C-alpha positions as CSV (number, residue, x, y, z in Angstrom):
1,M,0.0,0.0,0.0
2,H,2.8,2.4,1.0
3,L,4.8,1.3,-2.1
4,L,1.8,2.0,-4.4
5,S,1.2,5.4,-2.8
6,W,4.9,6.3,-3.2
7,R,4.8,5.3,-6.9
8,G,1.6,7.3,-7.3
9,V,3.2,10.3,-5.9
10,V,6.2,9.9,-8.2
11,L,3.9,9.5,-11.2
12,I,2.0,12.6,-10.3
13,I,5.2,14.6,-9.9
14,L,6.5,13.3,-13.3
15,I,3.3,14.2,-15.0
16,G,3.3,17.6,-13.4
17,L,6.8,18.2,-14.5
18,M,6.0,17.1,-18.1
19,V,2.9,19.3,-18.2
20,N,4.9,22.3,-16.8
21,W,7.6,21.7,-19.4
22,Y,5.0,21.5,-22.2
23,L,3.3,24.7,-21.2
24,D,6.5,26.6,-20.4
25,S,7.0,28.2,-23.9
26,P,8.8,31.6,-24.0
27,L,6.4,34.5,-23.7
28,P,7.0,38.2,-23.6
29,D,7.0,39.8,-20.1
30,D,4.1,42.1,-20.9
31,M,1.8,39.4,-22.4
32,Q,-1.6,39.5,-20.8
33,E,-3.4,36.3,-19.5
34,K,-0.3,34.3,-19.8
35,W,-1.7,31.0,-18.7
36,K,-4.5,31.1,-21.2
37,V,-1.9,32.0,-23.9
38,R,0.3,29.1,-22.8
39,F,-2.7,26.7,-23.2
40,I,-3.5,28.2,-26.6
41,D,0.1,27.7,-27.8
42,A,0.3,24.2,-26.3
43,G,-3.0,23.3,-28.0
44,M,-1.7,24.5,-31.4
45,R,1.5,22.5,-30.9
46,T,-0.5,19.5,-29.9
47,Y,-2.4,19.6,-33.2
48,G,0.9,20.1,-35.1
49,N,2.4,17.1,-33.4
50,L,-0.7,15.0,-34.1
51,Q,-0.9,16.0,-37.7
52,R,2.8,15.1,-38.3
53,L,2.2,11.7,-36.7
54,L,-0.9,11.0,-38.8
55,V,1.0,12.1,-42.0
56,S,4.0,9.9,-41.1
57,I,1.8,6.8,-40.7
58,G,-0.1,7.5,-43.9
59,I,-3.5,8.3,-42.4
60,I,-3.8,11.8,-43.8
61,E,-2.1,14.0,-46.4
62,P,-1.3,17.7,-45.6
63,F,-4.0,20.1,-46.8
64,S,-6.3,17.2,-47.6
65,P,-10.1,17.3,-46.8
66,L,-9.5,15.1,-43.7
67,D,-6.6,17.3,-42.5
68,R,-8.8,20.4,-42.9
69,W,-11.7,18.7,-41.1
70,L,-9.4,17.9,-38.2
71,V,-8.1,21.5,-38.1
72,D,-11.6,22.9,-38.1
73,K,-12.7,20.6,-35.2
74,F,-9.5,21.5,-33.3
75,V,-9.9,25.2,-33.8
76,I,-13.7,25.2,-33.0
77,T,-13.0,23.3,-29.8
78,M,-10.2,25.6,-28.7
79,T,-12.1,28.8,-29.5
80,T,-15.5,27.9,-28.2
81,G,-15.0,24.9,-25.8
82,R,-17.1,22.6,-27.9
83,P,-16.4,20.6,-31.1
84,W,-19.4,21.8,-33.0
85,V,-20.9,25.0,-34.4
86,Q,-24.2,26.2,-32.9
87,K,-26.9,26.3,-35.5
88,E,-29.3,28.6,-33.6
89,D,-28.8,32.1,-32.2
90,K,-31.5,34.0,-30.5
91,A,-30.2,37.3,-31.9
92,L,-29.4,36.2,-35.5
93,E,-31.0,34.6,-38.5
94,I,-28.3,32.3,-40.0
95,S,-28.5,30.9,-43.5
96,D,-26.2,29.7,-46.3
97,L,-26.0,31.2,-49.8
98,F,-24.3,29.9,-52.9
99,T,-23.1,31.9,-55.8
100,T,-24.4,31.0,-59.2
101,G,-21.0,30.6,-60.9
102,N,-18.6,28.5,-58.9
103,K,-21.2,27.7,-56.2
104,I,-19.1,29.4,-53.5
105,Q,-20.6,29.0,-50.1
106,M,-21.4,32.0,-48.0
107,R,-22.8,32.1,-44.5
108,M,-25.1,35.1,-43.8
109,Y,-25.6,36.3,-40.3
110,E,-28.6,38.7,-40.1
111,P,-29.4,40.5,-36.9
112,K,-33.1,39.8,-36.2
113,T,-33.6,43.5,-35.4
114,T,-32.9,44.3,-39.1
115,L,-34.9,41.5,-40.8
116,H,-37.6,43.8,-42.1
117,Q,-35.3,46.7,-43.0
118,N,-34.3,47.5,-46.6
119,R,-30.8,48.6,-47.8
120,R,-28.9,47.2,-44.9
121,P,-25.1,47.6,-44.7
122,V,-23.1,44.4,-45.1
123,F,-19.7,43.2,-43.9
124,F,-18.0,40.5,-46.0
125,Y,-15.5,38.5,-43.8
126,F,-12.7,36.4,-45.3
127,H,-11.2,33.9,-42.9
128,G,-7.6,33.3,-42.1
129,G,-5.6,30.1,-42.4
130,G,-2.8,30.8,-44.8
131,F,-5.0,30.4,-47.9
132,S,-4.8,26.7,-47.2
133,L,-6.7,25.9,-44.0
134,M,-9.8,26.9,-41.9
135,S,-13.3,27.7,-43.1
136,I,-16.5,29.6,-42.2
137,E,-17.0,26.8,-39.6
138,S,-13.8,27.5,-37.7
139,Y,-14.5,31.3,-37.9
140,D,-18.2,31.0,-36.8
141,A,-17.6,32.4,-33.3
142,V,-15.9,35.5,-34.8
143,T,-18.4,36.3,-37.5
144,R,-21.3,35.5,-35.3
145,K,-20.1,37.9,-32.6
146,L,-19.4,40.6,-35.2
147,A,-22.9,40.4,-36.5
148,R,-24.5,40.2,-33.1
149,D,-22.6,43.1,-31.6
150,S,-22.6,45.5,-34.6
151,G,-26.2,44.9,-35.8
152,V,-24.8,44.7,-39.3
153,V,-25.3,41.8,-41.8
154,V,-22.1,39.7,-41.9
155,I,-21.4,37.4,-44.8
156,S,-18.6,34.9,-44.2
157,V,-17.1,33.6,-47.5
158,N,-15.9,30.0,-47.9
159,Y,-13.4,30.6,-50.7
160,R,-11.6,27.6,-52.2
161,L,-8.2,26.7,-50.7
162,S,-4.7,26.2,-52.0
163,P,-2.6,24.3,-53.0
164,Q,-5.5,22.6,-54.8
165,H,-6.8,26.1,-55.8
166,P,-3.9,28.5,-55.9
167,Y,-4.1,32.2,-56.8
168,P,-6.2,33.7,-58.4
169,T,-9.0,31.3,-57.3
170,P,-9.4,32.4,-53.6
171,L,-9.5,36.1,-54.7
172,V,-11.9,35.3,-57.6
173,D,-14.2,33.5,-55.2
174,C,-14.3,36.5,-52.8
175,L,-15.0,38.9,-55.8
176,E,-17.7,36.5,-57.0
177,A,-19.3,36.4,-53.6
178,I,-19.6,40.2,-53.5
179,D,-20.8,40.4,-57.0
180,Y,-23.6,37.8,-56.3
181,V,-24.8,39.7,-53.2
182,V,-24.7,43.0,-55.1
183,T,-26.7,41.5,-57.9
184,K,-29.2,40.1,-55.4
185,S,-29.1,43.2,-53.2
186,Q,-32.8,44.1,-53.5
187,E,-33.9,40.5,-52.8
188,L,-31.4,40.3,-49.8
189,R,-32.3,43.8,-48.7
190,I,-28.6,44.8,-48.9
191,D,-27.4,48.4,-49.6
192,P,-24.8,48.0,-52.4
193,D,-23.4,51.4,-51.4
194,R,-22.5,50.3,-47.9
195,I,-20.1,47.4,-48.3
196,A,-17.3,46.6,-45.9
197,V,-14.7,43.9,-46.5
198,G,-12.4,42.4,-43.9
199,G,-10.4,39.5,-42.7
200,D,-7.4,38.4,-40.7
201,S,-4.1,37.0,-41.8
202,A,-4.6,35.6,-45.3
203,G,-8.2,36.9,-45.1
204,G,-6.7,40.4,-44.5
205,N,-4.7,39.9,-47.7
206,L,-7.8,39.0,-49.6
207,A,-9.7,42.0,-48.2
208,A,-6.9,44.3,-49.4
209,S,-6.8,42.7,-52.8
210,V,-10.5,42.9,-53.2
211,S,-10.3,46.6,-52.3
212,L,-7.5,47.1,-54.9
213,R,-9.8,45.5,-57.5
214,L,-13.1,47.3,-56.6
215,K,-11.8,50.6,-55.2
216,K,-14.7,52.9,-54.3
217,K,-17.3,50.1,-54.7
218,I,-16.2,49.2,-51.2
219,K,-16.8,51.7,-48.4
220,L,-14.5,50.2,-45.6
221,Q,-11.7,47.7,-45.5
222,F,-10.6,45.9,-42.3
223,L,-7.1,44.5,-42.5
224,L,-6.5,42.5,-39.4
225,V,-3.0,41.0,-38.7
226,P,-2.6,40.9,-42.5
227,V,0.1,39.1,-44.5
228,F,1.1,41.4,-47.4
229,Q,4.5,40.5,-48.8
230,M,7.1,37.8,-49.3
231,F,9.9,40.1,-50.6
232,T,11.8,40.1,-47.3
233,Y,11.9,38.0,-44.1
234,N,14.3,40.3,-42.4
235,T,11.8,42.7,-40.9
236,T,12.0,43.9,-37.3
237,S,8.9,41.9,-36.4
238,V,10.6,38.7,-37.7
239,I,13.8,39.5,-35.9
240,S,12.1,40.2,-32.6
241,N,9.3,37.7,-32.5
242,R,10.5,34.5,-34.0
243,K,11.5,33.4,-30.4
244,Y,7.9,33.5,-29.4
245,F,5.3,31.0,-30.7
246,S,8.2,29.6,-32.7
247,K,6.5,26.2,-33.3
248,T,3.1,27.6,-34.1
249,V,2.0,30.9,-35.5
250,N,5.5,32.4,-35.7
251,N,7.1,29.4,-37.3
252,L,9.0,30.7,-40.3
253,F,8.3,27.5,-42.2
254,Q,4.8,28.8,-42.6
255,V,6.3,30.2,-45.8
256,V,4.7,27.0,-47.2
257,F,1.4,28.8,-47.1
258,W,2.8,31.4,-49.6
259,T,4.1,28.7,-51.9
260,N,0.8,26.9,-51.7
261,Y,-1.0,30.1,-52.7
262,I,1.2,31.1,-55.5
263,G,1.5,27.6,-56.9
264,C,5.3,27.6,-57.1
265,G,8.5,27.9,-55.1
266,S,8.2,25.1,-52.5
267,E,11.8,24.2,-53.3
268,Y,12.9,27.7,-52.3
269,I,11.4,27.7,-48.8
270,L,14.7,27.7,-47.0
271,D,16.0,30.4,-49.4
272,M,12.9,32.5,-48.7
273,I,13.4,32.3,-45.0
274,S,17.0,33.5,-45.3
275,N,16.2,36.1,-48.0
276,R,18.3,34.4,-50.6
277,H,15.2,34.1,-52.9
278,T,15.7,37.6,-54.3
279,S,18.6,38.6,-56.4
280,S,20.9,41.5,-55.5
281,E,19.5,43.4,-58.5
282,L,15.9,43.0,-57.2
283,K,17.0,44.0,-53.7
284,K,18.2,47.3,-55.2
285,S,15.2,47.9,-57.3
286,N,12.3,50.3,-56.8
287,Y,10.2,47.4,-55.4
288,A,12.5,47.3,-52.4
289,T,11.4,50.8,-51.5
290,Y,7.8,49.5,-50.9
291,V,9.0,47.5,-47.9
292,D,11.7,49.9,-46.8
293,E,11.3,50.0,-43.0
294,E,13.5,53.1,-42.7
295,K,10.8,54.9,-44.7
296,W,7.5,53.2,-43.6
297,L,8.0,51.8,-40.1
298,N,7.5,54.2,-37.1
299,R,10.1,53.0,-34.5
300,K,7.6,53.4,-31.7
301,H,6.2,50.0,-32.8
302,I,9.4,48.1,-32.4
303,D,11.6,46.7,-29.6
304,E,13.9,49.0,-27.7
305,E,17.0,47.0,-28.9
306,L,16.2,47.8,-32.5
307,K,15.2,51.4,-32.2
308,N,18.6,52.8,-32.7
309,K,19.7,50.3,-35.4
310,D,20.1,51.0,-39.1
311,L,17.2,49.2,-40.7
312,T,18.5,49.4,-44.2
313,Q,18.4,46.0,-45.9
314,K,21.6,44.3,-47.2
315,T,21.6,43.9,-51.0
316,D,24.9,42.1,-51.7
317,F,23.6,38.5,-51.6
318,G,20.9,36.2,-53.0
319,F,20.4,34.3,-56.3
320,Q,22.1,35.7,-59.3
321,E,18.7,35.8,-60.8
322,T,15.3,35.7,-59.0
323,P,13.4,32.5,-60.0
324,A,10.9,33.6,-62.6
325,C,7.8,32.2,-61.0
326,L,8.6,33.6,-57.6
327,K,9.5,37.0,-59.0
328,A,6.3,37.3,-61.0
329,K,4.1,36.3,-58.0
330,M,5.9,38.3,-55.2
331,L,5.7,41.5,-57.3
332,D,2.0,41.1,-58.1
333,P,0.1,43.6,-55.9
334,Y,-3.0,41.5,-56.0
335,I,-1.0,38.7,-54.3
336,C,1.3,41.0,-52.2
337,P,-0.5,44.3,-51.7
338,L,2.7,46.0,-50.3
339,M,4.0,45.8,-53.9
340,A,1.3,48.2,-55.1
341,R,2.5,51.4,-56.7
342,K,1.3,54.7,-55.0
343,D,-1.2,55.4,-57.9
344,M,-2.7,51.9,-57.2
345,L,-3.3,52.8,-53.6
346,E,-5.1,56.0,-54.5
347,N,-8.9,56.1,-54.3
348,L,-9.1,53.1,-52.1
349,P,-11.8,52.8,-49.4
350,R,-11.2,54.0,-45.8
351,A,-9.0,51.4,-44.0
352,Y,-8.8,50.0,-40.5
353,V,-5.5,48.2,-40.0
354,M,-4.9,46.1,-36.9
355,T,-1.6,44.5,-36.0
356,A,-0.2,42.5,-33.1
357,G,3.0,43.4,-31.4
358,Y,4.3,39.9,-31.1
359,D,3.3,38.8,-34.6
360,L,5.9,37.7,-37.1
361,I,4.1,39.7,-39.8
362,R,3.3,42.8,-37.7
363,D,5.4,45.1,-39.9
364,D,3.5,44.1,-43.1
365,G,0.3,45.8,-41.7
366,I,2.2,48.8,-40.3
367,M,4.0,49.6,-43.5
368,Y,0.8,49.1,-45.6
369,A,-1.1,51.5,-43.3
370,E,1.7,54.1,-43.7
371,R,1.7,53.7,-47.5
372,L,-2.1,54.1,-47.5
373,K,-1.8,57.3,-45.6
374,N,0.9,58.5,-48.0
375,A,-1.5,57.9,-50.9
376,G,-4.1,60.0,-49.2
377,I,-6.4,57.3,-47.8
378,S,-8.1,57.7,-44.5
379,T,-6.4,55.1,-42.4
380,D,-6.5,54.1,-38.8
381,L,-3.7,51.9,-37.5
382,V,-4.1,50.0,-34.2
383,N,-1.1,48.0,-33.0
384,H,-2.0,45.9,-30.0
385,K,1.6,45.8,-28.6
386,S,1.2,42.8,-26.3
387,S,-1.0,40.6,-28.6
388,F,-0.1,37.8,-31.0
389,H,-1.2,36.7,-34.4
390,N,-4.4,34.6,-33.8
391,A,-5.5,36.1,-30.5
392,L,-8.5,37.8,-32.1
393,T,-10.2,34.4,-32.7
394,F,-10.6,33.6,-29.0
395,V,-13.8,35.6,-28.4
396,E,-15.7,33.0,-26.4
397,G,-15.3,29.8,-24.5
398,P,-12.9,28.9,-21.7
399,L,-9.9,30.5,-23.4
400,T,-11.6,33.8,-24.1
401,L,-9.0,36.6,-24.3
402,G,-9.6,40.1,-23.3
403,I,-7.6,41.4,-26.3
404,A,-9.9,39.4,-28.6
405,K,-13.0,41.0,-27.1
406,Q,-11.4,44.4,-27.3
407,T,-10.5,43.8,-31.0
408,I,-14.0,42.8,-31.9
409,Q,-15.4,45.8,-30.0
410,D,-13.1,48.2,-31.8
411,I,-14.2,46.8,-35.1
412,V,-17.9,47.0,-34.1
413,N,-17.4,50.7,-33.0
414,Y,-15.7,51.5,-36.3
415,V,-18.4,49.8,-38.4
416,Q,-21.1,51.6,-36.5
417,L,-19.3,54.9,-37.0
418,H,-18.3,54.7,-40.6
419,L,-20.6,52.1,-42.4
């Protein structure tokens, strides 16, 4: 009896030490709600480990339907505390629509208080997931809360995913969704003159690209922790933040999402991470000025240790010639909005840009916001200094984050003021 008790105590201690080790990932000193964040990061690492195991034993293929189904279930459970999406909502009428062309699924969240109103404003939301993962299901908590709190019709777009459907398909799907709703605006009681587009991460990229295409047909654009360029991976946000969430959202090997989306370049992933993917000539070209942090990055947003450093990029290394496919795609502003010329940025809709201080791609959003301002666009930049890339998705459930609720409330306030 005593021996069993002793073994039990040792087992409990060992389990406790293992759990503590697993949860003890490096976090910034000023990170809020650290234990929740540790569980979030541990949860994401757990899925990553599970996915690699299932791939290694041949049960799933990366970016396959089964892989995506598992990702959705994992994300839904983490962000809501349950593995399913609620079908009913006392404040909302929820229905699915499909475009006539490519049958793109959209989920429409209509506040019940507006059901009998005509010419209602609408907010199209494009989900994140690196153009390769996630869906309207895994983003249901976010889009549902946006509609409920704002009183605005929200339409979440289930665009097709890469690598099976690389660029331009996801962008075309988002444009098709908007066109369908505008065409059916009278039937759906939507005001085609009050359209907002928005999204986070890859969805923020799509929202910016849609705005570049449609210009003043859009009234507001919400660009949340957006990914906007693959020209350089030597930004201050990469330098400072790769030590945090290094096995999840700040893992540099997520460059694979770019190569999925552009349909080429997977053999250059290591070169991209180390900035060898661009030639010395391209590094010295006018395109480099679009991502020049000396010009577009206010130093108040970066770590103290970098504030007095020269941020000029080195240009004396890289391929002798940039691979043709990579070059064509990375310089296309509809793929990488930071590559847009100043004249392309003119006459864009009002922009709300939100970045996270401990996000690997923080500087993309900050530089784009500054370039929008330089082009004369009304732009509001909010940098949540102590936040991280996917924090905004934790708006409900046991891991609800205060920064997520604040982010959604800020968006709601902006929608109600400007849409």
